[in-house]
C-alpha positions as CSV (number, residue, x, y, z in Angstrom):
1,M,132.1,117.7,36.1
2,R,128.6,118.9,35.2
3,L,127.7,119.2,31.5
4,D,126.3,122.8,31.8
5,Q,129.5,124.0,33.6
6,W,131.8,122.4,31.1
7,L,129.8,123.9,28.1
8,D,130.2,127.3,29.7
9,I,133.9,126.9,30.6
10,A,134.7,125.6,27.0
11,C,133.0,128.8,25.7
12,L,130.4,126.9,23.7
13,F,127.7,128.9,25.3
14,R,127.9,132.5,26.7
15,T,126.6,131.6,30.2
16,R,126.0,128.6,32.3
17,S,122.3,129.4,32.4
18,E,122.2,129.5,28.6
19,A,123.9,126.0,28.6
20,Q,121.3,124.8,31.1
21,K,118.4,126.0,28.9
22,A,119.9,124.2,25.9
23,C,120.2,121.0,27.8
24,K,116.7,121.2,29.3
25,G,115.3,122.0,25.8
26,G,116.8,118.8,24.3
27,K,119.4,120.7,22.2
28,V,122.4,118.8,23.7
29,D,123.1,115.1,23.2
30,V,126.0,113.2,24.9
31,N,127.1,109.9,23.3
32,G,123.8,109.9,21.3
33,Q,121.5,110.4,24.2
34,A,119.6,113.5,25.3
35,A,121.5,115.0,28.3
36,K,120.4,116.9,31.4
37,P,122.5,119.8,32.7
38,H,123.7,117.8,35.7
39,R,125.1,114.9,33.7
40,D,128.8,114.1,34.3
41,I,131.2,114.7,31.5
42,R,134.5,112.9,31.0
43,A,137.3,113.0,28.4
44,G,136.3,111.1,25.3
45,D,132.6,111.9,25.5
46,E,130.9,113.0,22.2
47,I,128.6,116.0,22.4
48,E,126.2,117.1,19.7
49,I,124.7,120.6,20.0
50,S,121.7,121.7,17.9
51,R,122.4,125.3,16.6
52,T,120.2,127.6,14.5
53,F,119.1,126.7,11.0
54,G,119.2,123.0,11.7
55,R,123.0,123.0,12.1
56,R,124.5,120.3,14.5
57,Q,127.9,121.0,16.1
58,K,129.8,117.8,16.9
59,I,132.4,117.9,19.7
60,V,134.7,115.4,21.4
61,V,135.7,116.2,25.0
62,R,139.5,116.2,25.4
63,N,140.0,117.6,28.9
64,V,137.9,118.8,31.8
65,A,138.7,122.1,33.5
66,E,137.3,123.0,36.9
67,R,137.6,126.8,36.5
68,H,137.2,129.3,33.7
69,V,140.2,129.6,31.5
70,P,141.1,132.1,28.7
71,K,139.2,131.4,25.4
72,A,142.4,130.2,23.6
73,E,142.9,127.6,26.3
74,A,139.2,126.8,26.3
75,R,139.5,125.7,22.7
76,Q,142.0,123.0,23.8
77,L,139.3,121.4,26.0
78,Y,137.5,119.9,22.9
79,E,138.0,118.8,19.3
80,D,135.4,120.2,16.9
81,L,134.3,117.6,14.3
82,T,131.6,119.8,12.7
83,P,131.7,119.8,8.9
84,Q,132.2,123.2,7.1
85,P,128.9,125.0,6.3
86,T,127.6,124.6,2.7
87,P,127.3,127.7,0.5
88,E,123.5,127.5,0.9
89,E,123.8,127.6,4.7
90,I,126.2,130.6,4.5
91,E,123.7,132.5,2.3
92,L,120.8,131.6,4.6
93,R,122.8,133.1,7.6
94,R,123.6,136.2,5.6
95,L,119.9,136.8,4.7
96,A,118.8,136.2,8.4
97,R,121.3,138.8,9.6
98,M,120.0,141.3,7.1
99,A,116.4,140.6,8.1
100,A,117.0,140.7,11.9
101,P,116.5,144.5,12.4
102,F,113.0,144.2,10.8
103,T,111.7,141.3,12.8
104,R,110.0,141.6,16.2
105,P,110.9,139.3,19.1
106,R,108.1,136.9,20.1
107,S,108.5,138.0,23.7
108,A,107.5,141.6,22.8
109,G,103.7,140.9,23.2
110,T,101.1,142.7,21.2
111,P,102.0,145.9,19.3
112,D,101.3,149.2,21.0
113,R,99.6,152.1,19.3
114,R,102.8,153.5,17.7
115,E,103.8,150.0,16.4
116,R,100.3,149.4,15.0
117,R,100.4,152.7,13.1
118,E,103.9,151.8,11.8
119,L,102.7,148.4,10.7
120,R,99.7,149.9,8.8
121,R,102.1,152.3,7.1
122,L,104.4,149.6,6.0
123,K,101.6,147.5,4.7
124,G,100.3,150.5,2.7
125,R,97.0,150.8,4.5
126,G,97.2,154.3,5.9
């Protein structure tokens, strides 16, 4: 079974295309090697996924399912060996969640007139 399909079925990514992007971006390693989306997965393979804030999720494949299954059953497809987050990581996530509404996505382009005025007001320049 393809790696990107398995990651989607196991509910480790929301969609298969999201899993493909992660694989192509070098965020997914299988048995210590960078993996492409079309790589075959078998029971016993070790997968390491890079998550936000430098976190690495370690997983061992138990079973391979050909079709989507309920989330509770999907958790039976793998064994999660990721260590618990440290208190510093928990605090960093909390701060990032609080700051999220005030950050602008990189894909938004340059600010328009209204956004520039708002930025000037926030910076105290007008």
